[in-house]
RODO-2510 file (C-alpha; in nm, 4 decimals, decimal comma):
residues 306
     n   res          X          Y          Z
     1     m    12,8362    16,2028    10,8438
     2     v    12,6214    15,9746    11,0587
     3     g    12,9579    15,9127    11,2457
     4     a    13,0276    16,2838    11,3460
     5     m    12,6957    16,3952    11,4585
     6     r    12,7109    15,9949    11,6533
     7     e    13,0363    16,1142    11,7908
     8     a    12,9224    16,4716    11,9188
     9     w    12,5687    16,2890    12,0412
    10     d    12,8107    16,0973    12,2881
    11     q    13,1055    16,3147    12,3613
    12     d    12,9380    16,6718    12,3987
    13     g    12,6079    16,5265    12,4313
    14     f    12,4145    16,7914    12,1834
    15     v    12,5117    16,8774    11,7907
    16     v    12,4262    17,1636    11,5624
    17     l    12,2625    17,0773    11,2282
    18     a    12,3650    17,4148    10,9785
    19     g    12,0946    17,5451    10,7716
    20     v    11,8211    17,3425    10,7991
    21     v    11,4924    17,5541    10,7684
    22     d    11,5398    17,8406    10,5071
    23     g    11,4241    18,2387    10,5434
    24     d    11,1332    18,1535    10,2952
    25     a    11,0186    17,8807    10,6147
    26     i    11,1110    18,0922    10,8741
    27     a    10,8475    18,3606    10,7001
    28     a    10,6204    18,1699    10,6216
    29     y    10,5929    18,0544    10,9567
    30     d    10,5409    18,4630    11,0903
    31     r    10,2661    18,4867    10,8722
    32     e    10,0949    18,1738    10,9867
    33     l    10,1304    18,2246    11,3419
    34     q     9,9061    18,5592    11,2790
    35     e     9,6439    18,4164    11,0820
    36     v     9,5645    18,1743    11,3786
    37     r     9,6234    18,3655    11,6508
    38     d     9,2471    18,3963    11,7578
    39     r     9,3709    17,9956    11,8278
    40     l     9,6643    18,0261    11,9315
    41     l     9,8011    17,9438    12,2934
    42     v    10,0839    18,1131    12,4569
    43     r    10,2843    18,1550    12,7499
    44     a    10,4602    18,4049    12,9478
    45     p    10,7634    18,4239    13,1156
    46     g    10,7487    18,2441    13,4789
    47     a    10,3198    18,2119    13,3875
    48     g    10,2237    17,8404    13,5314
    49     h     9,9677    17,7803    13,2187
    50     p     9,8897    17,8828    12,8756
    51     s     9,6773    18,0924    12,8103
    52     l     9,5201    18,2710    12,4375
    53     a     9,7382    18,4809    12,2396
    54     t     9,3784    18,7216    12,2103
    55     r     9,3614    18,7187    12,5968
    56     t     9,7207    18,7742    12,7354
    57     d     9,8564    19,1142    12,8139
    58     a    10,1941    18,9851    12,7778
    59     p    10,3254    19,1144    12,3952
    60     d    10,5947    18,8752    12,4253
    61     a    10,4503    18,5173    12,5119
    62     g    10,5566    18,2070    12,3286
    63     p    10,3676    18,0631    12,1434
    64     v    10,2809    17,7046    12,2869
    65     d    10,2123    17,3854    12,0010
    66     p    10,2046    17,6030    11,7107
    67     y    10,2257    17,3428    11,5070
    68     a     9,9155    17,2189    11,6116
    69     l     9,7471    17,5372    11,4299
    70     s    10,0448    17,5789    11,1062
    71     a    10,1566    17,3536    10,8526
    72     a    10,4309    17,5829    10,8270
    73     a    10,5104    17,5478    11,1708
    74     r    10,5532    17,2005    11,1311
    75     a    10,7601    17,2640    10,8587
    76     v    11,0297    17,4481    11,0792
    77     l    10,9634    17,2123    11,3792
    78     v    11,0199    16,8752    11,1863
    79     p    11,2270    16,9498    10,8013
    80     d    11,3194    16,6046    10,6793
    81     r    11,7119    16,6423    10,7858
    82     v    11,5658    16,7111    11,1468
    83     v    11,3414    16,3550    11,1522
    84     l    11,6424    16,2011    10,9550
    85     a    11,8774    16,2780    11,2139
    86     l    11,6291    16,1888    11,5203
    87     a    11,5510    15,8492    11,3775
    88     e    11,9266    15,7964    11,3946
    89     l    11,9809    15,9541    11,7138
    90     l    11,7133    15,8014    11,8958
    91     g    11,6469    15,4655    11,7150
    92     a    11,3119    15,5052    11,6096
    93     a    11,0856    15,7214    11,4125
    94     p    11,0182    16,0995    11,6150
    95     l    10,7174    16,1885    11,8593
    96     l    10,7545    16,5596    11,8681
    97     v    10,5316    16,5675    12,2093
    98     d    10,5252    16,9230    12,2800
    99     a    10,7539    17,2856    12,1372
   100     v    10,7359    17,6884    12,3274
   101     g    10,8859    17,9704    12,1743
   102     s    11,1998    18,0504    12,3576
   103     e    11,0140    18,4519    12,4454
   104     a    10,7644    18,1951    12,7487
   105     g    11,1083    18,1908    12,9214
   106     a    11,3269    17,8777    13,0794
   107     p    11,1612    17,6601    13,3373
   108     d    11,4730    17,7212    13,5781
   109     p    11,7793    18,0270    13,6136
   110     g    12,0175    17,8224    13,5806
   111     p    12,1703    17,5175    13,4648
   112     y    11,9180    17,2687    13,4104
   113     r    11,8197    16,8616    13,2303
   114     d    11,5050    16,8699    13,0325
   115     p    11,3546    16,5572    13,2569
   116     t    11,3666    16,7079    13,4839
   117     y    11,0358    16,9445    13,4001
   118     v    10,9037    16,7346    13,0798
   119     s    10,7488    16,4099    13,1907
   120     v    10,7865    16,0819    12,9858
   121     s    10,8018    15,7603    13,0072
   122     e    11,1937    15,6775    12,8902
   123     p    11,3291    16,0344    13,0211
   124     e    11,6299    15,8646    12,9281
   125     a    11,5524    15,8884    12,5488
   126     l    11,4238    16,2355    12,6167
   127     a    11,6171    16,4669    12,2974
   128     g    11,5712    16,8477    12,2717
   129     l    11,5369    17,0616    11,9851
   130     v    11,5844    17,4272    11,9289
   131     v    11,4994    17,5824    11,6081
   132     a    11,6578    17,9152    11,5853
   133     l    11,4649    18,1872    11,4259
   134     g    11,6423    18,4724    11,4521
   135     p    12,0111    18,4542    11,5670
   136     a    12,0315    18,2923    11,8416
   137     s    12,2520    18,0964    12,1863
   138     v    12,2096    17,8983    12,4123
   139     i    12,4929    17,7404    12,7256
   140     c    12,5518    17,3842    12,6635
   141     h    12,7688    17,2400    12,9867
   142     a    12,9471    16,9813    12,7472
   143     g    12,9789    16,6600    12,8375
   144     s    12,7368    16,6933    13,1470
   145     h    12,5347    16,3899    12,9681
   146     r    12,7427    16,1634    13,1780
   147     l    12,7332    16,2798    13,5510
   148     p    12,4663    16,0538    13,7859
   149     a    12,1193    16,2465    13,7374
   150     e    11,8595    16,2535    14,0596
   151     r    11,5326    16,1239    14,1872
   152     f    11,3002    16,2740    14,2778
   153     s    11,0614    16,1177    14,5713
   154     g    11,4188    15,8283    14,5272
   155     r    11,2650    15,7044    14,2086
   156     y    11,1496    16,0165    13,9783
   157     r    11,3199    16,1905    13,6825
   158     h    11,0368    16,4452    13,6667
   159     h    10,9711    16,7079    13,9745
   160     n    10,6345    16,7295    14,0919
   161     a    10,5609    16,9887    14,3284
   162     e    10,2679    16,7962    14,4814
   163     r    10,4850    16,4899    14,5590
   164     d    10,8094    16,5828    14,6317
   165     g    10,7742    16,9674    14,7263
   166     p    10,9889    17,2593    14,6704
   167     q    11,2382    17,1952    14,8674
   168     a    11,3627    16,8998    14,6996
   169     l    11,3647    17,0801    14,3397
   170     a    11,6258    17,3408    14,5245
   171     d    11,8083    17,0637    14,6583
   172     h    11,7792    16,8886    14,2789
   173     r    11,9484    17,2631    14,1803
   174     a    12,2624    17,3259    14,4305
   175     g    12,3377    16,9595    14,3292
   176     l    12,3527    16,9632    14,0183
   177     a    12,5422    17,3362    13,9849
   178     a    12,7963    17,1243    14,3220
   179     a    12,7991    16,8138    13,9617
   180     l    12,9045    17,0424    13,7343
   181     q    13,1384    17,2865    13,9184
   182     e    13,3132    16,8937    14,0559
   183     a    13,3252    16,7791    13,7283
   184     g    13,6510    16,9937    13,5955
   185     d    13,7401    16,9881    13,3095
   186     a    13,5325    16,6197    13,2177
   187     v    13,1834    16,9063    13,1741
   188     q    13,3198    17,2217    12,9352
   189     r    13,0938    17,5004    12,9736
   190     r    12,9778    17,6136    12,5725
   191     t    12,8237    17,9367    12,3956
   192     v    12,6560    17,7630    12,1226
   193     a    12,5897    18,0148    11,8319
   194     l    12,2984    17,9199    11,6343
   195     e    12,2270    18,1073    11,2911
   196     p    11,8550    18,1441    11,1493
   197     g    11,7746    17,7930    11,0573
   198     d    11,9733    17,6561    11,2656
   199     v    11,8850    17,3411    11,4826
   200     l    12,0343    17,2039    11,8369
   201     l    11,9419    16,8732    11,9526
   202     w    12,0125    16,7625    12,2705
   203     r    12,0315    16,4801    12,5147
   204     a    11,8329    16,4195    12,7687
   205     d    12,0550    16,4546    13,0448
   206     l    12,3203    16,6923    12,8680
   207     a    12,3145    17,0229    13,1845
   208     h    12,1958    17,3539    12,9428
   209     e    12,0806    17,6751    13,0227
   210     a    11,8281    17,9385    12,8423
   211     v    11,8357    17,9646    12,5100
   212     e    11,8838    18,3431    12,4343
   213     g    11,7451    18,5122    12,0973
   214     r    11,3933    18,4130    11,8873
   215     a    11,3602    17,9903    11,8746
   216     l    11,1466    17,7285    11,9224
   217     v    11,2186    17,5253    12,1466
   218     a    11,0196    17,1354    12,1552
   219     h    11,0948    16,7942    12,2460
   220     a    11,0624    16,4581    12,1055
   221     i    11,1030    16,0856    12,1827
   222     p    11,1287    15,7861    12,0415
   223     e    10,7474    15,6447    11,8745
   224     h    10,7086    15,4122    12,1166
   225     a    10,7452    15,5664    12,4329
   226     e    10,4873    15,8300    12,5754
   227     p    10,4775    16,1838    12,7317
   228     g    10,3231    16,2102    13,0823
   229     w     9,9848    16,3915    13,0026
   230     f     9,9137    16,0223    12,7621
   231     a     9,8722    15,9112    13,1332
   232     y     9,6123    16,1676    13,3044
   233     r     9,4488    16,3436    12,9568
   234     p     9,2447    16,0682    12,7485
   235     q     9,0906    16,3235    12,5461
   236     r     9,4307    16,3723    12,4607
   237     a     9,6064    16,0332    12,4500
   238     g     9,6993    16,0336    12,0704
   239     r     9,9552    16,1005    11,8115
   240     v     9,9003    16,2011    11,4391
   241     a    10,1273    16,1228    11,1682
   242     y    10,3354    16,3062    10,9889
   243     g    10,5934    16,2009    10,7154
   244     e    10,8210    15,9661    10,8933
   245     a    10,7385    16,1429    11,2508
   246     w    10,4806    16,1800    11,4732
   247     l    10,3016    16,4783    11,6518
   248     a    10,0987    16,5004    11,9953
   249     s    10,0133    16,8113    12,1682
   250     q     9,8560    16,8058    12,5600
   251     h     9,6879    17,1461    12,4587
   252     y     9,5168    17,0951    12,1095
   253     d     9,3135    16,7885    11,9685
   254     l     9,5235    16,6761    11,6477
   255     a     9,2668    16,4504    11,4711
   256     d     9,1340    16,6994    11,2698
   257     a     9,4063    16,9758    11,2641
   258     v     9,7182    16,8719    11,1038
   259     e     9,6233    16,6911    10,7176
   260     p     9,9061    16,4110    10,6768
   261     v    10,2025    16,4609    10,5212
   262     g    10,3057    16,1292    10,3130
   263     p    10,1960    15,7862    10,4193
   264     g    10,3224    15,7480    10,8017
   265     p    10,6678    15,6480    10,9281
   266     d    10,8912    15,3908    10,8526
   267     t    10,7523    15,3900    10,4526
   268     g    11,0399    15,5471    10,3181
   269     a    10,9263    15,8713    10,3125
   270     v    11,2414    16,0420    10,4134
   271     e    11,4346    15,8235    10,1758
   272     a    11,2573    15,9313     9,8678
   273     a    11,3130    16,3209     9,9630
   274     f    11,6414    16,2251     9,9430
   275     a    11,6269    16,0752     9,6159
   276     q    11,7284    16,2892     9,4081
   277     h    12,0327    16,3640     9,6252
   278     e    12,1043    15,9714     9,5222
   279     e    12,0021    15,9798     9,1575
   280     g    12,3138    15,8518     8,9580
   281     r    12,5172    15,7228     9,2619
   282     s    12,3974    15,3921     9,3162
   283     g    12,0871    15,2945     9,1503
   284     s    11,7362    15,3854     9,2769
   285     a    11,5479    15,4995     9,5668
   286     a    11,3955    15,2122     9,5930
   287     a    11,6347    14,9310     9,4888
   288     r    11,8809    15,1183     9,7815
   289     r    11,5868    15,0924    10,0596
   290     r    11,6677    14,7779    10,2999
   291     g    11,2850    14,8167    10,4894
   292     g    11,2329    15,0351    10,8178
   293     l    11,2949    15,3822    10,9313
   294     v    11,6272    15,3466    11,1520
   295     d    11,8350    15,0982    10,8357
   296     s    11,7024    15,4061    10,5431
   297     v    11,8097    15,6563    10,7508
   298     r    12,1367    15,4970    10,8341
   299     g    12,1761    15,3766    10,5089
   300     l    12,0798    15,7338    10,3114
   301     m    12,2650    15,9897    10,6460
   302     g    12,6010    15,7430    10,5502
   303     r    12,6007    15,8040    10,1856
   304     r    12,5263    16,1848    10,1889
   305     g    12,8790    16,2049    10,4241
   306     r    13,0756    16,0257    10,1337
***
């Protein structure tokens, strides 16, 4: 399992985890979203900033960082299998930094790379997540993560309108479109179809297009990295443990909102979740633990693929 996932990650730039979230979890998410609506932020297509769900005129606006208010949203976005995969692919416990409903629309009308619009301290380590809440699809340009990445103002991966100006973004879009065209067979435009409960993970530099259908679109980074807002929103420059993952949000105070699940990262909670699967094969979970999240992930996923 690890080998196939890593091969797809390296070769295509994305991987699909099928059937990660069951229908009951999605139904619970839908119910809880209505229960927290008076505190929920949403973003309408084309809107630059989120607004309270109860004060928006857009009925189809996408929820913003719902994991800050809903335990069901956290269960949908960072279930064990997703954390397990991200830990292997990122080489560290994942830090979820944002999530928004696909109803909010994409930041770009054409192919784009996430670091252009998501500012983090290690842009090459950024991972995108799409959790399908219904039938959904995404156009991914397989292999495009190997194409050179242009920088704004000769230095930055993230576009800043005040620093770089609107023309820089227009030039960047045109440059990426031209690079995809010139790549020929080295890049393949694929429509990735997702069933409800499937999760799509992609690399930072994979060029992709807007998500079609109902889904949550999120981003994660290795635990040692930081989202850009940590530098200018000190009141939100913190993270909370959630099982073997971390959560952060620039829109909500998570300290009192998120109930801890498990003892926190690097303690073997993910391994324990799969202990029942391993019983009778190679001894107890304690005997298998080699110390550290990534070692546990590699051992577990390797055995599950046998």
